[in-house]
C-alpha positions as CSV (number, residue, x, y, z in Angstrom):
1,M,20.4,-60.5,-34.4
2,F,23.2,-58.7,-32.7
3,I,20.8,-56.6,-30.5
4,T,20.5,-57.9,-27.1
5,P,17.0,-58.4,-25.7
6,A,17.5,-55.7,-23.1
7,H,18.2,-53.0,-25.7
8,A,15.4,-54.1,-27.9
9,Q,12.7,-53.7,-25.4
10,A,11.0,-50.3,-25.1
11,A,11.7,-48.2,-22.1
12,G,8.9,-48.4,-19.6
13,A,7.1,-45.2,-18.5
14,A,8.6,-43.5,-15.5
15,E,6.6,-43.8,-12.3
16,P,5.1,-40.5,-11.2
17,A,6.6,-39.2,-8.0
18,A,4.3,-39.6,-5.0
19,F,2.9,-36.4,-3.5
20,S,4.8,-35.1,-0.6
21,P,4.0,-32.2,1.6
22,L,7.6,-31.2,1.3
23,M,6.9,-30.3,-2.4
24,L,4.7,-27.4,-1.2
25,A,7.4,-25.9,1.0
26,P,9.0,-23.6,-1.7
27,Y,5.5,-22.2,-2.6
28,I,4.7,-21.6,1.0
29,L,8.1,-20.0,1.6
30,I,7.6,-17.7,-1.4
31,F,4.1,-16.7,-0.2
32,V,5.5,-15.9,3.3
33,V,8.3,-13.8,1.9
34,F,5.8,-11.9,-0.3
35,Y,3.5,-11.3,2.6
36,F,6.1,-9.8,4.9
37,L,8.0,-7.8,2.2
38,L,5.0,-6.6,0.1
39,I,1.5,-7.2,1.5
40,R,1.9,-6.4,5.2
41,P,3.8,-3.1,4.8
42,Q,1.2,-2.0,2.2
43,Q,-1.6,-2.7,4.6
44,Q,0.1,-0.8,7.4
45,A,0.7,2.2,5.2
46,R,-2.9,2.2,4.0
47,K,-4.1,2.0,7.7
48,K,-1.8,4.8,8.7
49,H,-3.0,7.0,5.8
50,M,-6.7,6.3,6.6
51,E,-6.1,7.2,10.2
52,M,-4.3,10.4,9.1
53,I,-7.1,11.6,6.9
54,T,-9.8,10.8,9.3
55,N,-8.1,13.0,12.0
56,V,-7.8,16.1,9.9
57,R,-9.1,19.3,11.5
58,R,-9.5,23.0,10.7
59,G,-6.1,24.7,10.6
60,D,-4.0,21.7,9.5
61,V,-1.6,22.3,6.7
62,V,-2.1,19.5,4.0
63,V,-0.4,18.4,0.8
64,T,-2.7,17.0,-1.9
65,A,-1.8,14.2,-4.3
66,G,-1.3,16.9,-6.9
67,G,1.4,18.6,-4.8
68,L,-0.7,21.6,-3.8
69,V,-0.1,22.8,-0.2
70,G,-2.8,24.5,1.7
71,K,-4.6,25.0,5.0
72,I,-7.9,23.4,5.9
73,T,-10.5,26.0,6.5
74,K,-13.5,23.7,6.9
75,V,-14.1,20.0,7.3
76,L,-17.3,19.1,5.4
77,E,-19.7,16.2,6.0
78,G,-18.6,13.1,4.3
79,E,-15.3,12.8,2.5
80,E,-14.5,16.5,1.6
81,V,-12.7,19.4,3.1
82,M,-12.2,23.0,2.1
83,V,-8.6,23.9,1.6
84,E,-7.2,27.5,1.2
85,L,-4.3,27.4,-1.2
86,A,-3.7,31.2,-1.3
87,D,-5.5,34.4,-0.2
88,N,-9.1,34.1,-1.4
89,V,-8.4,30.8,-3.2
90,V,-10.4,28.1,-1.5
91,V,-11.0,24.7,-3.1
92,K,-13.0,21.6,-2.1
93,V,-10.8,18.5,-1.9
94,V,-11.7,14.9,-1.3
95,K,-10.0,13.6,1.9
96,S,-8.5,10.5,0.2
97,T,-6.5,12.7,-2.1
98,L,-4.6,14.2,0.8
99,S,-1.1,12.7,0.7
100,D,0.3,14.4,3.8
101,V,-1.2,16.2,6.8
102,R,0.9,18.6,8.8
103,T,-0.4,19.8,12.1
104,K,-1.2,23.5,12.5
105,P,2.1,25.2,13.1
106,A,2.6,26.5,16.7
107,P,3.0,30.3,16.9
108,A,6.6,31.5,17.5
109,A,7.4,32.9,21.0
110,N,8.0,36.4,19.6
111,D,5.2,36.2,17.0
112,Q,2.1,38.2,18.2
């Protein structure tokens, strides 16, 4: 009897918020940040690596993904090269496993 009618009534369901394009702004901002900080630099590095391995030539000093350093003795058809690691040690390596390509060193002025 002492409860006022306003307190006795059940609370009505809250109205859902109307869709606003402004609600998508944080998601778009996060995607843009991820693109410029993660995706784009990765694509550029992959493009640079592909360009580097397609331009390998005989005499280039290369570093493989395993850390082996050697000189290219022959560029084979397809995706393979022959790499000389030491005297009389020549291995066939897949181009995509080359992590660094160093150009053939120029001979020194006093080196004959």
